N, C-alpha and C positions, 0 to 999 in steps of 0.2 A: 389823881390830880395831874393836869397836863403841865409839861415843862414849858418854859418860855420859848416861843417860836414854833411850838407844836401845832399842827393843823391837820384837818382830815386828809386822807390819802386815798387814791383810787388806782388800782392795778388795771391797766388797759391791755386788752388782748388784740394783737395784730396792729396796733396803732402807736405811732410816735408823734408827739406834738412838739412844736418848736416855738420859741419866743416870737411874739407879734402875729402868730398864726391863729386864725379863727376857725374853729372846728365844731361840728355838731355830730353827736353819736348817740346811740341808744344804750341804756343801762338796764340790765336785767337782774343781776345778782342783788340780793337783799342788802348785804352790807355795803355794796356800792351805792345803791339808792339812798341808804341812810347817810353815807358820807356826803353825797350831793346835798341832801336836806340840811345837814349840819352846817355845811359851808354857806348855803344860801341864807340860812337864818343868822349867820354870824357876819364875818367881814368879807364873805363871798370868795375867800381864797381857798384853794385846794391844790394839793401836790399830786400831779399826774405822772405816773411812771409806767413803763412798758413791762409786761411779763416776758420771761425768757421762753416759756412754753405756754402757748395759748390754751392747751387742753387742761391745764391745772385749774380746778374750780376754787380751791381754798388755798391761795398762795401764802407762803411765809417769806421772811426776809430774803432767804437764799433764792427764791423763785422770781424775784424782780431785779431789774437793773438798779444800780446805785444812782445814776444820773437821770433826772427827769426835768419837768418844768412846773414852776408855780404858776397857776392860771387863775383867771377870774371867771366865776360862774355868771354868765350873762342872762341866761334864760333856762327855765325847765318847763317841760310840757308832758302831761300824762296822756298817752295814746289810748284808744279804745281797747286794745288788746292787753292793757296793763303794763306796758313797757314805758319807762321814763326816758324822754328825749332831752338831751342837754346841749346847750350852746355855750362854748367856753372860748376864752382868748388867752393865749400864752403871754406871760409877763416877763419872766426871766428864767434863765437856766439855773438849776439848783441840784445839790447832791445831798442824799440822806442815807444814813447807814442803819437807821432804826425803824424800818418799816415793820409795823406790828399791829395787832388788833387790840382795841380797847373797847369793851362793851359790844355794841352791835355794828361797829364800822372800824376801818383801818385808819391809823394816824402815822405821822412821821414828823421829824424835826429837820427840815431842809436848811442847808446853808447856801448862800449865793455863790454861783460859779461864773466869774466874770470872763469875758472874752479877752484874749491877749491881742491887743491892737498893734499895728505897725510891725508885723512879723515879716513883712517883705523887705528885701534888701534895699530897694529903691522904689520911687513912685512909678518908674518905667516898668519894673517887674510886676507891680500891682496892675498896671494898665494892660500888660501882656496877658496876665491871667484872666482879667476881665473880658478881653477880646476873645480869648480861647473859650471861656465859659459861654459867652453870647453865641459864638459860632456853633459850638456843640449843641446848645439848647435850640438854636435855629434849625439845625439838622434834625434834632429829636422831634421838634414840632412838625417838620415836614412829613415825617413818617407816622407820628402819633395821630390816631383818629379823633375827630371832634375836639381839637384843642381851641379854646376860646381865643378869638383874635385880640381881645383886650389884654389878656394875660401875657400874650406874646409881645405886644407893644410895650407894656409896662416893664417887662424884663429888658427889652432892647433899649429903653430910655433911661434905665437906672444907671447912676454913676458911682454909687457906693457899693463896693464889692461885697461887704457883709450883707447888705440888704438884697443884693443880686443873688447871693448864695441862698438866702432864705426863700426868695421868690421861686427859684428853680426847684429847691427841695419841696416846697409846698405843692408844686404842680407837675411833679415827675413821679412815675411809678418806680419806687425803689423797694427792695426787700426790707423787712423790719430790722434785720441785723445791720444793714448798711445805714439806714436812717439813724439807728441808735449810735453807731460809730461817729457819724457826723455831729450828732448832738453832744457826744462826750468830748469831741475835739474842740479846744479853745483857740488854737492857732488859726488865724485866718488863712495863711498860706497852706497849711496842712489840709484844712477843710476844702480849699479850692482844688488842691491836687486830688484829693479823694473823690470829690464830686465829678471832676473831669474823667477819672477812671470809671466811675459808675455810669456816667453818661455814655461813654464809648461802648460799654457792655450792653446797655439798653438799646442803643442805636443798632448794634449788630443783631440783637434779637428781633427788633422791629423790622429790619431789612429781610431777615429770614421769614418772618411772619408774612410779610408782603409777597415774597416769592411764592410761598405756599398758597396764599390766597389767590394769586394770579393763576397758578396752575389749576387750582380747583375751579376758578372762574372760567378758564378756558375750556376745561372739561365739561362744565355745566353748559357753557355756550354751545359747544359742539353737540352735546346731547340734545339740547333744546332745538338746535338747527336740524339735527337728524330727525327728531320727532316731528318738526314742522314739515320737512320735506316728505317724510313718510305719510303724514296725514294728507298732503297734497296728492301723492301718488295713489293713496287709497281712494280719494275723491275721484281721480281720473279713472281708476280701475272700476269704481262703482258705476260710472257712466258707461264704461265699455263692457260691463258685466263680468269682469275678471277679479272681483274683490276677494274671493276666497283664495286664489293663488297668491295674491300679493300678501294677504295676511299670513299665509302659510310660510312664505319666504322670510318675512320679518320675524315670525315666531321661531324659525330655525336660527336666525341670527341672534335673537335674544338668548336662546338656549346655549349657543356656542360661546357667547360672551360670558355667560354665567359659569361656564366650566373653568374659566381662568387658565387656559392652556398656554403653552409656550407660544411665542410670537409667530413663528413659522407655521406651526400647526393651525393656529387660529386664523391666520391670513388665508391658508389653503382652504379651510372649511367655509370661511366667509365668502370667498370667491365662488365656491360651489353653490352656496345659498343664493348669491346674487344672480347666478345663471337662471334661477327659477323665475326672476322678475322679467327676463327677456324671452321666456318660452310660454307657449300655450300649454295649458294643462293636458290637452289631448295629444301633445307630442310624446313620442316614445322616449326621448332623452329625459323628459320631465320625470317620468316614472323611475328611470335609472338613477337620476340624481337624488330623488326623494328617498328611494330605498337605501342608497349609499349613506345619506345623512342620518336616516333612522338607525342604520347599523352602527355608525360611529357614535351617535349620541346615546345608544343603548349600552355602550361600554362603561364600566364602573370607574370613570376618571376620578382621581383624587379620593376614592372611597377605600377605606382599609379597616381590617379587623384589629382593633387596638386593645383587646382584652389582654390582661397580664397572664403570662404562662405560669401555671401551678404544677410543679414537677410531681407533687404527691398525687394530685388529681389525674395527671397524665399516666402515672404508674397504675393507679386504680382502674382507669379506663382500659388500659391494655390488658390487665389481669382479668377484667370482667369479660372482655370480648374474645380472649384467646387463652386456651390452656397450654401449658408447656412453653416451648420456644424461649427458654430462659435467656440464652445468649443473644437472640434476636432482639428481645425486649430491652435487654441491658444496653445494646448498641443504639437502639432507637432513643432510649432515655438519655443517653449521653449527647446525642444530637439535639434533643429538646432542651437539655440543660445549657448547652452552648448558646442556643437561640434565646433562652431566658436571660443569659448574661449580656448578650449582644443581639438585640432584636433586629438590627439592620444588617445582620451578617448575610453575605451572598455566597453562592457557589455550593450550597449543600444539595447535591443531587444524589439520591439513594436509588440503587438498583436491587430489588428483591428477587433472588433467583431460587427456584425450587420446583419440584415436580407438581403436576396439577393437583388441585384440591387441598393444598396445605394452608391456604388462607392468605396468599400474597395480597390480593386486592382488598380484602377486608382489613388487613393490617394497615394499608394506606388510609382507609377510611377512619380507622381508630386513631391514627396519628393526627388527622385533621380535627377529630373531636377533642383529643387530649390537649391540643394547643389552641383551641377555640378559633379555628380557621374555617372558612368556607371550603367546600369540597366539590371537585368536578373530576369526571373520569373520561378518558379518551381511549377507545378501543382501537388498536393499531393492527390487529390481526388481519392479514391479507391485504393491507393497504399498499398499493403500488404506484400511486399517482402523487407526484410532488405537490400538486395543487391541493391535495387533501390537507397538507400541513400549511402551505403558504397562501392558499386561496387562489381564485382566478381574477384576472384583471377585469374591472367593472365594464369594460367596453364589450365583453362577450355577452351574448344572450344567456340569461340564467346564471350569471356570475354570482358567486357568494364567497364570503371569507372562509379561511381555513379553519381546521378544528381547534387550533389554539385560541383563536379569537372567539369562537363559539363557546369554548370552555370558560373563558374570562367573562363572557356575557352571562353564562349560567351561574358562575360563582358570585357575581355581583360585587366583588372586591378586587383590589389590585394585588393583594397578598394571600391568595388562596393556596390550598394544597391541591395540585393537579396530578392525578395518577395516569401515567402513560402505560396502558395495559398491553401485554403481549408484544413488547418491543422487539423480541427475537423473531417475530413472524412477519416483519416487514419484507416486502419484495420490491424489486426494481425491474422496470421494463422500459419500453420506448417513451413512456410518458414522464420519465424522470426517476430519480432515486430519493424516496422520502427520508431514508436514513441520513442522507447528506443534508437535507433541509433541516433535520432535527439537530444537526451540529450547531447551528446558530441558536436554536431554542435552548439547548442545554449548556451553552458556553457562557459563564458569568461575565466574561469580557465583552461578549457580543449582544447578549439578549437585553441589554439596557435599551437598545433601539431596534427591536425586532421588526422586520419589514414584511408585512403581509401584502401580497400583490393587490388585494381588493381595497385595503384601507389607504395605501399610498402615503401613510403618515407613520412615524415611528411609534411603537408600542413598548412600554417599559415592562419587561418580564423579570427584572432582577429581584423583585420581592417575592416572586412565586416560589414555593417549595415543590420541586418536581420529584415524584417518586415513580420509578419505572419498574415493571415486573417482567419476568422472563422465565421460561422453563429451562433454557440452556444458554450459555454464553457463546457457544460455538458459531452461531449464525449472526451475532452482533458485530458489525464492523469495528475494527480496532480503534479508529479515531473517536467513534461514538462511545465505546466502552471506556476509553481513557478519561472521559468527562464525568464518569459516574463512580460512586463508591459502592462496591458490591457487598451485599449482606446475603448470605446463603441461608435458606430455610430448608432444613433437612426433612425427610419423610417422617411421618409419625410412627412411633413404635406401637406395639400392641396395647401396652398399658395407657399410652397417651390417647389412642383411639377410644379405649374404653371410657376414660374419664371425660373426653369430649362428648361422647355419645350420651353418657349419663347426666352430665351437668348442663350441656348446651343443646344438643340435637334432639334428644327425647322431649324435654319440656317445650322446645320450639314447635315440634311436630304435633304434640298433643294440643297445644293452643291453636295451631293452624287448622286442625281437624275438629275443633270444638269439643274436645274430650278432656276429662279431668284425670288427675293421677289416681284418684280413688276408683275410677271406672276401668282404666287400662293399666295393668301392671306388667312390665317387662323385666324379668329377673336379670341379675348380673350374669348368670350362666348363659342366658339367651343372648345378651349383648356380646359376650365372648364368642358364642357360636356364630353370630352375624359377622363378626370380624374375621374369624378363622375359616368359616365354611361357605359364606355367601358373598364375600368381597375379597378382592386382592388388588390393593391400590396403595399409593404413597400417602394420599390425603384422606378425606372423609366424605367426599361428595357421593360416592356410591353407597357408602354406609348410611348416609342420610336418606337416600332413596329407598333403601331396604327398610329403614325405620318407618318411613312414610307408608310403605306398602303394608307393614304390620298395623299401622294406625287405620288404614282404609279397611283392612279385613276386620279389625276390631269394631270399627264403626258399623259395619254391616251386621255384626252379631248383636251390638247394642240396640240397633233399630229393630232387629227381629225379636227383641224381648229380654235378652240376657242383661243382668244387672252389673256384671263384672267380667272382664276378660283378662286372663293371666297367660302370659307367654313365658315358657321355660325352655330349657335345652331339650327336654324330652318331647315337647309338642310343637316346636318351631317349624318342623317339617310340614305340619298340617296347614300352616299359614303360607309358607314360602316354597313348599315343594322339596324335592331332594336336594341334598347338599351339592353345591357346584364345585367346591374345592376340597380335596381330601387333605387332612392334616399330614404334615411331614413327620415321619417316624424313623426310629433307629433300626438298623439291621437286627435281625433276630439273634444273630450270633457273630462272634469275631470271625472275619473272613480274610482270606489271603488275596492280595491284589485289589482290594476295594477299600477306599478311604473317603471319609466325609469331608468335603471342602466347604467353604463359605464364600458366597458371592454377593455383590451389591447390584441391585437393579433400581430402575426408576420408581418402582412401587415398594421398595424396601429391601431388606436382606433375605436371602434364601440359602438353604443348604444345597450343595452341589456334589453329589457322589461322583467319584472318579474310579473307573475300572481299568485294570491292566491284564491282558491275557498274553501268556508266553507260549509260543509254538515253535516246533522245529522248522528251521528254514535257512535263509541265507543272510540274515541280518537286516531285514526290511523293518522300517518304522512306519506304522499307520496311525494317524490321529483323526478321529471322527467325532461328530456331535456338534456340527456348525461352529467350529473353533475359529477364532480370528487369528490374524497374523502374529500378534504378540503372544497369544496363548500357545500357538504352534511352536514358536521359538522357545517358550518355556519348556515344552516337552523335549525339544532337542537338547537344551541345557541339562535337563534332568537325566537324560540317558548318558551324557558325557560325565556328569557328576557320579552316577552309579558305577560307571566303569572304574572311577578312581577309588570307590569304596568296596569294590568286589572282594578283595582279600579279607576285609574286616568282617564280611557277612557270609563267607564261604560261597560266594557267587562265582560261577564259571567265568574266568577272565575272558574267555573267547565267546561270551554270549552274543556279542554284537556281530559275530560272524556266522554262528550256527543257530541263532534263535531269531524268530520274527516277533516283533513287539507290536501290540495293538492297544492304543490308549483311547478310551471312549468316555465321553461325558453324556449321560442319559438326557432325555428330552431333546432329541436331535433337531427338532423344529425351532428351538429357541437359540438364537445366535449368542455366542459367548466369546468374551475376549478379556484381555488384561493380564498382568503379570502375577496376580496374587495367588494363582494356583500352583506356583512353582514348587513349594515344599509339599503340597498334596501329591503332585505327580511323582516327585522323587520318592516319597514314602510308599506310594503304591507300587512303583517299580522295584524298590528294595524288597517289599513284601512278596511280590509275585516271583521274583528271581531267587529269593532265599527260602521261600516257603514259610516265612514267619507271619502269622496272622496279625491283623491290626485291631486294636481295641475298638469295639463298636461304639463306645460312649465318648470317643475322642473326635473332635473336629479341629480343623486347622486352616490358617490363612497366612500367606506370606510369600514374598518374592525371593527367589533363590539365585545365587551367583555360581559361577563355575568352580569357585573355591569353597562352596558350601556355606557362605554367609547368608543370613536371613535379613532381608531388607524390609523397611516399613511399607504399609499399605494404607488405603483409605477406606472409609465407610465402616469403621469398626463398630460404631453404635448400632447400625442396622444389622450387621452380620451377627453381632452378639445376641440381638433379639431373636434372630432366626434360630440360632443354636438353642436358646432357652425354650422356644416354642417346640422344637424337635426333641426336647427332653435330654439334650446332650449335657453331660456332667463336666467335661473338661474341654477347654478351647486353648489351642496353642497359637500364640500371636508373636509377632516380631518384638524384640526387646525395646526398640525405639518407639513402639506404639503404646508403651506402658502409661505415659501421661494421658493418653486419650481415654483411659478407663474412667476418668472423672466424668466424661460425658455419657457413660453407659448407665442405663436405668438401675436404680437401687435394687429392684426386684430381681434383675438379671444377675447382679453381683452377689446377691445372697444365695443364688441357686446354682451358679456356674463357677467353676474354678478356672482361672486364667493363668497360663504359664508363659511368661515372656522368655523368648529364646534368642540366642545370638547366632547359632550355627546349626547345621543339619544333624550333627551327632546328637545334640540335645533333643531335637524333634523326634528322632528315631528312638531314643531311649524312652521317651514318654508315650510314643504312639504304638510301638510294637509290643505284642503280648509277652514274648520272651526272646532272648537273644540266642543265636545259634551257639551250641557248645564249642564249636571250633573257631568262634570269632577271635581274631587276633587282638592284641592290646592296642588301644587307641594311641595315636601318636600325640594327642593333646596331653599337656603336662598335668592338667587337673582332672583327667578321666582315666580310670583303670578298666581293664576288661572285667565286666561284672559277672558274678556267678548267678545273680538273679536280676530282675528289672532294676536298673540303677536309680539312685536318688541323686539328681544333679546337685552340684555344689553352688552353682550360681543362684542369684536371687530368683531368676525365672524358673529354676528347677523346683523350688519349694512351692511354686504356684502362688496365686494371689486371690484371696477370698475377701470380699468387702462385707463387713458386718453391718 
């Protein structure tokens, strides 16, 4: 049963009605339609109140405002689409706290909310507010589109401020929340103040809209004017027979505008395109300008690879493409991880340095794949013209852009990976220095606006990831090297070559030659034979060629009718002929004056035997075997050191006067240099002068000082592999190189004993077969004169064997 004064209620979405306001709106919700019907069948009164959130479909009391308007339903109409259209007139302001649903429609019990009259201090104040409202509304109407003249005139003629406020509110665009606040305010003065504030905001918005519309209109007018003029010029050109050239010029302009380049660049290109309108297509300059515009428009302006970097995928890609290179991969993944955290990072320029064939270029390609970037390669080997980098000015006949611009065109994005291959083989001549031109390319502070002579407009290279490759750093100019972060790729060890051949090269060549693994079988022993006896290199390029040769020989046999071809260590000679490189081997017995040293070369580590011959003479010292200056000095240091050790090993103290010494390193045609043969020379001299043989299964490497200290050397990883291949059981190394054993292959550490040493006495203790019985006591506190080959007390004397 309804309470006294209860009437149908309707929640309005996005609408606020005021007293004396006539409004028509559509009603779609069933309970709203039922409320309208109930009111129309009764006293035609209905309580209209606004919803707080227009998206709520079934509002409750908390979803509607408290203050609304009691209105009279004047007319209802059913439209063809089933919607009910209602015409209502507001009667008085009311407040209801019990908006709720009864049956199939909402009801409320509103109470009258009267206006507070005479809230102005004086009639003059009311007049001032009225004038301010009329002035503000007049300004609003001057900006508001399609404002009916009758509404404006009725507002200007109104003398009652309450009615004036209602007229303005009726015919002004205000937000629902602002209208509701005006409805809830009963003070005339307060309502006038609020309305003035809202009108000021709306006027500001309308002024901004007008400015925007004027800008758009001006742009449209200019476009229409340009279009009209172009059509006129096309018509003239059509009469003159030059229609194609005019169309071409305008097409270039359209493409330039579509790129949305910076203002200066756009103006420069538009001027070039406009020149075509003034030239005959048969003119030589016409072709020059057209080629220039084609080159510029072919660049990937504003195109980027935006795929997210997946570090796990990157690691998987690097592992798939390359075997080994653990430290190199780790460093590359660190670079990729930084780029994943900060995609817009600049200045990451990597230089991959290593011997030929170790995979420098392919590593660069793998990096591009792993970070989802386009890839381009520039070969710099033998480049000696600066124009190869910066391009030629387009005024020259046959001018073209430089290789950097061509690489960007090839990559088709502004953030590719570009590999600058063989950067150490740049040369300079009278045509300029390309290495100096690369300074701008590889400098993050300068390559934001790289200037190619042909383009004549700045090209942003700051998002490019440059990767350079080199075989050596010696020929790279210091300023250029300073801009790059060097990552060294070492030569492959025997085990790494075997795994690369088995997992990568062999399947690749079988596929290339159309053979299956079931048809051609190359055993592990045959692969080892290929590595040891048919190739001698740091990388695997020659090894791949040898495998390809085996596949060709096998293909011939398969075509001749054989069903399966098997290559082993025993029959590999039938396919490739006699072995080209003999394996390194140990001496057959312990020898006096002969010591096995270890050396690093560009193709890996090798054993380097050193021989010393003592002859009666006048104290001459001869060093042969293509020894370099540093190695020659090491020989002189060794002789001086042996003189200080003469008493300890019963060596004639006057040997430097009455004996001639000849130090020789076999394979005299091969140049040799470096300080790491110091302890080898000293040991050979002590052995030759004292008559004590040297253990044949011992090899050594280390620099020596005049006081007998052993200094660290480089290339331990490669040298240790050479010792392993030569079946050497013990390798003496400098104590400070002990941490480098982590980089040595596991198979080497399992088969070779490493002895870190600090001084020459420890070297001699471990290298000589036995000590002379007349050797005097060592002056070192921790070493006594041994009765048998001593066991050193330092960590290095016990040796190091990795399990």
